[in-house]
C-alpha positions in Angstrom: -0.1 0.1 0.0 1.0 3.1 -1.0 0.1 6.5 0.7 0.4 9.8 -0.8 -0.2 12.9 0.7 -0.3 16.6 -0.4 -0.7 19.5 2.2 -1.7 22.9 0.7 -1.6 26.1 3.7 -3.6 28.9 3.0 -3.5 31.7 5.4 -6.9 33.7 5.8 -7.8 37.2 8.1 -9.4 36.3 11.0 -11.8 39.4 11.3 -12.8 39.2 14.9 -9.0 39.2 16.0 -7.6 40.8 13.7 -5.2 38.1 13.4 -4.2 35.4 10.3 -5.6 32.1 10.3 -3.9 29.0 8.8 -5.9 26.8 7.0 -4.4 22.8 6.3 -5.6 20.7 3.5 -4.5 17.4 3.0 -5.4 15.0 0.4 -4.4 11.0 0.6 -4.6 8.0 -1.7 -3.9 4.6 -0.8 -3.3 2.2 -3.6 -2.9 -1.7 -4.2 0.0 -2.9 -5.6 -1.4 -2.5 -9.1 -2.3 0.8 -8.8 -6.2 0.6 -7.8 -7.4 2.8 -5.4 -8.6 1.6 -2.1 -8.9 4.7 0.2 -8.9 8.7 -0.2 -8.8 10.7 2.8 -9.6 14.9 3.0 -8.7 16.7 5.9 -9.1 20.4 7.0 -7.7 21.9 9.6 -7.7 25.2 11.0 -5.8 26.8 13.8 -7.6 29.8 15.6 -5.5 32.3 17.1 -7.4 34.2 19.9 -6.4 36.3 23.0 -7.0 34.5 25.7 -8.7 36.4 29.1 -4.8 37.3 31.0 -4.1 38.5 27.1 -2.1 36.1 25.8 -1.8 35.4 22.1 -3.2 31.6 21.9 -3.7 29.1 19.0 -6.6 26.4 19.0 -7.2 23.7 16.1 -10.5 22.4 14.6 -11.1 20.7 11.6 -12.6 17.6 9.9 -11.6 14.5 7.7 -13.7 12.9 5.2 -12.6 9.1 4.8 -13.7 6.5 1.7 -12.4 3.5 0.7 -13.2 0.8 -2.2 -12.4 -3.0 -3.0 -11.4 -4.6 -6.3 -12.6 -8.1 -7.5 -9.6 -10.2 -9.3 -10.4 -8.6 -12.4 -10.0 -5.2 -11.7 -13.9 -4.9 -11.0 -14.9 -2.3 -8.0 -16.6 -4.6 -5.8 -17.7 -2.5 -3.1 -17.5 1.8 -2.1 -18.0 3.2 0.8 -19.1 7.4 0.7 -16.9 9.6 2.8 -17.4 9.1 6.5 -16.7 12.2 8.2 -14.8 12.6 11.9 -15.0 16.0 13.1 -12.8 17.7 16.2 -13.6 20.5 17.4 -11.7 23.4 19.6 -12.1 21.7 22.9 -12.7 18.2 22.0 -10.2 16.0 20.9 -10.6 13.3 18.1 -12.3 10.6 19.8 -13.8 7.4 19.7 -17.7 8.3 18.6 -16.5 11.1 16.4 -16.7 9.4 13.2 -20.2 9.4 11.6 -20.1 6.6 9.1 -21.3 7.2 4.9 -23.2 4.6 3.1 -21.4 1.4 1.4 -22.4 -0.2 -1.6 -21.2 -3.2 -2.8 -21.3 -4.0 -6.8 -22.1 -7.4 -9.0 -21.2 -8.1 -12.3 -23.1 -10.8 -14.6 
């Protein structure tokens, strides 16, 4: 299995704090030996700088990840596909069990 990730960073102004907000986008693919895609993952993480009540500039992050998977039969035809599941990580919560909502899965048959 080979995984390839290409991160992209974008900075946008945060109107409320007057600080730069950094967005990190990641797209990852996993492949079988013959080159069939077995998984895709797309994620976004935003870094929010803010001034806490003590006047100290602090950062917090929030983000989400979409994950999709595929299986293939011996003849190179797709046999299953799962629509993206989403994992959300908030300001005060880490990515814990139960923070993922699964999308539907489909099976394919061929004559």
